[in-house]
C-alpha positions as CSV (number, residue, x, y, z in Angstrom):
1,X,-46.0,63.2,78.0
2,X,-43.8,66.0,78.0
3,X,-43.5,69.9,78.0
4,X,-40.9,73.1,78.6
5,X,-41.8,74.2,82.1
6,X,-39.2,77.1,83.6
7,X,-36.6,76.3,80.6
8,X,-36.8,73.1,81.7
9,X,-38.0,70.1,79.4
10,X,-39.9,67.6,81.9
11,X,-42.7,64.9,82.2
12,X,-46.2,65.5,83.2
13,X,-46.2,65.0,87.0
14,X,-49.7,64.2,88.4
15,X,-48.7,64.6,91.7
16,X,-47.0,68.2,91.7
17,X,-49.7,69.1,89.6
18,X,-52.1,68.4,91.7
19,X,-50.6,69.5,95.1
20,X,-50.4,73.0,93.6
21,X,-53.5,73.2,92.7
22,X,-54.7,73.1,96.3
23,X,-52.6,76.0,97.5
24,X,-54.9,79.3,98.0
25,X,-53.9,83.0,97.1
26,X,-53.7,83.7,100.8
27,X,-51.7,80.4,101.1
28,X,-48.8,82.9,101.3
29,X,-46.2,81.2,104.0
30,X,-45.4,77.4,102.9
31,X,-43.2,74.7,104.3
32,X,-42.0,72.3,101.1
33,X,-40.2,68.9,102.8
34,X,-37.8,67.8,100.4
35,X,-37.6,70.0,97.7
36,X,-39.8,68.6,95.3
37,X,-38.3,68.7,91.7
38,X,-35.7,70.2,92.5
39,X,-36.9,73.4,93.1
40,X,-39.5,73.4,89.8
41,X,-42.4,73.0,91.8
42,X,-41.8,75.7,94.4
43,X,-40.4,78.2,91.7
44,X,-44.5,77.4,90.9
45,X,-45.1,78.2,93.8
46,X,-43.7,81.3,94.1
47,X,-44.8,82.6,90.4
48,X,-48.3,81.9,91.3
49,X,-48.3,85.1,94.5
50,X,-45.6,87.9,94.8
51,X,-46.2,87.7,98.5
52,X,-45.1,84.3,99.0
53,X,-43.3,82.7,101.3
54,X,-42.0,79.0,100.8
55,X,-39.3,77.4,102.9
56,X,-37.7,74.2,101.2
57,X,-35.9,71.1,102.5
58,X,-33.7,68.5,102.6
59,X,-31.3,66.3,103.9
60,X,-29.5,66.2,100.4
61,X,-26.5,69.2,100.5
62,X,-25.7,68.8,96.9
63,X,-29.6,68.7,96.2
64,X,-29.8,72.5,98.1
65,X,-26.9,73.8,96.9
66,X,-28.2,72.5,92.9
67,X,-31.9,73.8,93.4
68,X,-30.7,77.4,95.0
69,X,-28.6,78.1,91.9
70,X,-31.3,77.1,89.4
71,X,-33.8,78.8,92.3
72,X,-31.4,82.3,92.0
73,X,-31.2,81.7,88.0
74,X,-34.8,82.0,87.7
75,X,-35.3,85.1,89.9
76,X,-36.7,83.5,92.9
77,X,-34.0,83.7,95.6
78,X,-36.2,86.5,97.5
79,X,-40.0,84.5,98.3
80,X,-37.6,80.9,98.6
81,X,-35.3,80.1,101.6
82,X,-33.9,76.5,100.6
83,X,-32.6,74.7,104.7
84,X,-30.5,71.1,104.9
85,X,-33.2,70.4,107.5
86,X,-34.3,67.2,109.0
87,X,-38.2,66.7,108.8
88,X,-38.0,63.6,111.4
89,X,-36.2,65.9,114.2
90,X,-38.5,68.5,115.9
91,X,-39.1,71.3,113.3
92,X,-37.5,74.8,114.1
93,X,-40.4,76.5,113.4
94,X,-42.9,78.3,116.0
95,X,-46.9,76.4,116.1
96,X,-49.0,77.4,113.6
97,X,-46.6,78.9,110.8
98,X,-47.7,78.2,108.1
99,X,-50.9,78.2,105.5
100,X,-49.8,74.5,103.8
101,X,-47.7,72.3,104.0
102,X,-46.2,69.9,101.1
103,X,-44.7,66.5,101.7
104,X,-44.2,64.6,97.7
105,X,-42.6,61.8,97.7
106,X,-40.5,62.2,101.1
107,X,-42.5,60.9,103.7
108,X,-42.1,57.3,102.8
109,X,-38.4,57.2,103.8
110,X,-39.6,57.5,107.5
111,X,-40.1,54.4,109.9
112,X,-42.8,54.0,111.3
113,X,-41.8,55.6,114.4
114,X,-40.2,58.4,112.4
115,X,-43.3,58.8,110.7
116,X,-45.2,59.4,114.0
117,X,-43.3,61.7,115.6
118,X,-43.3,64.0,111.9
119,X,-46.7,64.0,111.4
120,X,-47.4,64.9,115.0
121,X,-44.7,67.8,114.2
122,X,-46.3,69.0,111.0
123,X,-49.7,69.2,112.2
124,X,-47.7,72.1,115.6
125,X,-46.5,73.9,112.5
126,X,-49.6,74.1,110.7
127,X,-52.2,76.5,111.0
128,X,-56.0,75.3,112.1
129,X,-58.0,74.5,108.8
130,X,-55.1,74.2,106.1
131,X,-53.8,71.6,104.6
132,X,-51.2,68.9,104.7
133,X,-50.3,67.3,101.2
134,X,-49.0,64.2,101.3
135,X,-47.6,61.6,98.3
136,X,-46.1,58.6,99.6
137,X,-45.0,55.4,96.9
138,X,-47.3,52.4,97.0
139,X,-46.8,48.6,98.2
140,X,-48.1,47.6,95.1
141,X,-45.6,49.7,93.2
142,X,-42.2,47.2,91.3
143,X,-39.6,48.2,93.7
144,X,-42.1,46.9,97.2
145,X,-43.3,43.5,94.8
146,X,-39.3,43.0,94.3
147,X,-38.0,43.6,97.7
148,X,-35.4,41.4,99.0
149,X,-36.4,42.2,103.3
150,X,-39.0,43.6,105.1
151,X,-39.3,45.1,108.1
152,X,-42.5,44.7,110.2
153,X,-40.7,46.7,113.0
154,X,-40.1,50.0,111.3
155,X,-42.7,49.3,107.8
156,X,-39.2,49.5,105.8
157,X,-39.0,47.4,102.5
158,X,-35.6,46.5,101.1
159,X,-35.0,46.4,97.5
160,X,-32.0,47.0,94.7
161,X,-31.9,50.1,93.1
162,X,-33.4,50.2,90.0
163,X,-34.0,46.2,90.2
164,X,-30.2,46.1,89.5
165,X,-28.6,43.3,91.9
166,X,-25.1,44.6,91.5
167,X,-26.6,48.3,92.4
168,X,-27.1,49.4,96.1
169,X,-29.5,48.3,98.2
170,X,-32.2,50.8,99.1
171,X,-35.3,51.3,101.2
172,X,-38.9,52.6,101.7
173,X,-42.0,52.2,103.8
174,X,-44.1,51.3,101.1
175,X,-47.6,52.3,101.8
176,X,-51.5,51.2,101.3
177,X,-53.8,53.8,101.5
178,X,-55.0,52.6,104.6
179,X,-51.4,52.6,105.7
180,X,-50.4,56.0,105.8
181,X,-54.7,57.0,106.5
182,X,-53.8,55.9,110.0
183,X,-50.3,57.5,110.5
184,X,-52.4,60.8,109.3
185,X,-55.0,60.6,111.1
186,X,-53.3,59.7,114.8
187,X,-51.0,62.6,114.6
188,X,-54.6,64.4,114.7
189,X,-54.9,65.4,110.7
190,X,-58.5,64.6,109.4
191,X,-58.1,62.9,105.7
192,X,-60.7,65.5,102.8
193,X,-59.4,63.0,100.3
194,X,-57.2,59.9,99.0
195,X,-56.5,58.3,96.0
196,X,-54.1,55.9,94.1
197,X,-52.9,56.3,90.6
198,X,-49.3,55.9,88.1
199,X,-46.9,58.2,87.8
200,X,-43.1,57.9,86.4
201,X,-41.2,59.6,89.2
202,X,-37.0,60.4,88.1
203,X,-33.9,59.0,89.6
204,X,-32.7,62.1,90.2
205,X,-32.9,65.0,92.6
206,X,-32.9,67.6,89.4
207,X,-35.2,65.8,87.7
208,X,-33.5,64.4,84.5
209,X,-33.5,61.1,84.2
210,X,-36.2,58.9,84.6
211,X,-36.9,56.2,87.1
212,X,-36.3,52.9,85.3
213,X,-40.4,52.2,85.5
214,X,-43.9,53.5,86.3
215,X,-44.3,54.3,90.2
216,X,-47.8,53.4,91.9
217,X,-48.0,56.5,94.5
218,X,-51.1,57.5,97.5
219,X,-51.9,60.8,97.5
220,X,-53.9,62.1,100.7
221,X,-55.2,65.5,101.4
222,X,-55.3,66.3,105.2
223,X,-57.0,69.2,107.1
224,X,-55.8,70.0,110.6
């Protein structure tokens, strides 16, 4: 299913829509970890309230530049602050800085050790009684099932990108509902909701090339 969104034709994203629907009118300070969907999600957040300020982070320098250009073109540069920032390190934000944290399709890049410390940092910078929204790839997705190696110490599974044995080897920490729940609760959050479903993702940062197969995702809504 496709539709025109903010000047770009993109496919329906259940996980993006679910995360944005959770944002309340008084959630004015938002942390978006990973510059989700090349800036589309952040623009949707900003569009809902001119008083809203979003800090969107990524480690991808080209991704920051591409998203910044798109956000500037759409007229939301004053509301969306793009940063090169590593979520797995200590965050440069004060305690209880944010009304909402959106972490879609980013935390599965982290090892067990890094995921644990990262979630504790996200707990620190989120305001009390506010929501952390997480989406990670599931252990039943095709890349996880076809993994060529698994490391129990880190949690990483290694696989050929797109299933092509001539392609670079990638790694992800594919989760079960129990595994991601355990990490989230271990960081001090309570879980309001968890669900698994299928979604077609994209192979590129700017959401222009669809992935070769449908993914299975796990969605978590947690509260501090």
